[in-house]
Structures are given as structure tokens and as C-alpha cells.
C-alpha positions in Angstrom: 0.1 0.0 -0.1 1.6 3.6 -0.9 -0.9 5.9 1.0 0.8 8.7 2.7 0.2 10.8 5.6 0.1 14.6 4.6 1.7 17.5 6.4 -1.8 19.0 7.3 -3.5 18.9 10.5 -7.2 20.4 10.9 -9.0 21.1 14.1 -12.6 22.8 14.0 -13.5 24.7 16.8 -16.3 27.3 18.0 -13.9 30.1 18.0 -11.5 30.1 15.1 -9.8 33.4 16.1 -9.4 32.5 19.5 -7.7 29.3 18.8 -5.3 31.0 16.4 -4.6 33.4 18.7 -3.7 30.8 21.2 -1.1 29.1 18.8 0.2 32.4 17.8 1.0 33.9 21.4 1.6 30.3 23.2 3.6 28.5 20.9 4.9 31.2 18.3 3.0 30.1 15.1 2.2 32.8 12.6 -1.0 32.8 10.7 -0.2 32.6 7.0 -3.8 32.8 5.4 -7.3 33.4 6.7 -9.5 32.0 4.0 -11.2 29.7 3.6 -9.8 28.7 6.8 -7.2 30.0 9.0 -3.8 28.5 8.1 -0.7 28.3 10.2 2.1 27.0 8.2 5.2 25.4 9.8 8.6 24.0 8.2 7.1 20.3 8.4 3.5 20.4 9.3 0.4 22.7 8.7 -2.3 23.5 11.0 -5.6 24.8 9.7 -8.4 25.8 11.8 -12.2 26.4 10.9 -15.5 27.1 12.8 -17.2 23.8 13.5 -18.2 21.3 16.2 -14.8 19.9 17.5 -13.9 16.4 16.2 -10.3 16.5 17.5 -7.2 16.8 15.0 -8.0 15.5 11.7 -4.8 14.2 9.8 -4.7 14.0 5.9 -4.0 10.5 4.2 -3.9 10.4 0.5 -5.0 7.1 -1.1 -5.3 6.0 -4.5 -9.1 5.4 -4.5 -11.0 7.2 -1.8 -14.2 5.3 -2.2 -12.5 1.8 -2.4 -10.4 2.7 0.6 -13.6 4.0 2.6 -15.4 1.0 1.8 -12.5 -1.2 3.0 -12.1 0.6 6.3 -15.9 0.7 7.0 -15.6 -3.4 6.7 -12.9 -3.0 9.2 -14.8 -1.3 11.8 -14.0 2.5 10.9 -17.1 5.0 10.4 -17.5 7.9 8.0 -18.2 11.0 10.4 -18.4 13.6 7.8 -18.5 13.5 3.9 -18.4 16.7 1.9 -17.7 16.0 -1.5 -18.0 19.3 -3.0 -15.2 20.7 -0.7 -13.8 17.7 -1.2 -13.4 16.0 2.0 -14.1 12.4 3.8 -13.6 12.1 7.4 -12.9 8.3 8.7 -12.6 7.6 12.2 -11.0 4.5 13.0 -11.5 1.9 16.1 -8.8 3.5 17.8 -10.3 7.1 17.6 -7.9 8.6 15.0 -9.9 10.7 12.5 -8.2 11.3 9.0 -9.3 12.9 5.8 -9.0 10.8 3.0 -7.6 12.5 -0.3 -6.5 11.1 -3.7 
């Protein structure tokens, strides 16, 4: 399997500006974009913050076929927690609590 974990982590919070301020003030990050979501780019990892119900950190996993991978993961105990084809994003939660966005 030649899937890869991306350098992006997303969090959803009720107060994106407040969360971004925390990471800037307490950890020294810099806001690098505001639209369509707040972006804090780093040397090796990028943090994205958007308004929404908190899910916990969402990692990005690139796969060859999003639909086939989703089917296989669901068959092995995962659940789709968000599916927004127009964005596109599909969040899958595995049996161990990790949430990731499947991308092609």
C-alpha cells in the first residue's frame, strides 16, 4: 500500500480566531492565511483551523481510490463522520479514535 500521511492537521472549533491567537501567542506560530480557513504553516506541518463542532485533530491521508479505501475501512470497523464531496473531504474515524481526511 503506497498511501501517505500529509503534512496537514485540521481542527474545528467554535472560536477559530481565539484558537489561532492561542497558537500564535503561546507557541509562536504565525498566521499565513485566513481564507477559506485559518492557516498556520510550519516547516514540516501545517495547522488549519475552521469553525465547526470539535472532532479532535484530523490528519490527511492520501490514497489511490477514496471510495474503495472508504469501503475497506468501514468493513474493518471505521465510520465515516463527515462526507463533503463538494469540498472535497471525507473524514473517517478508525476503531482507535484517530480521524483522518481521505484524499486522492
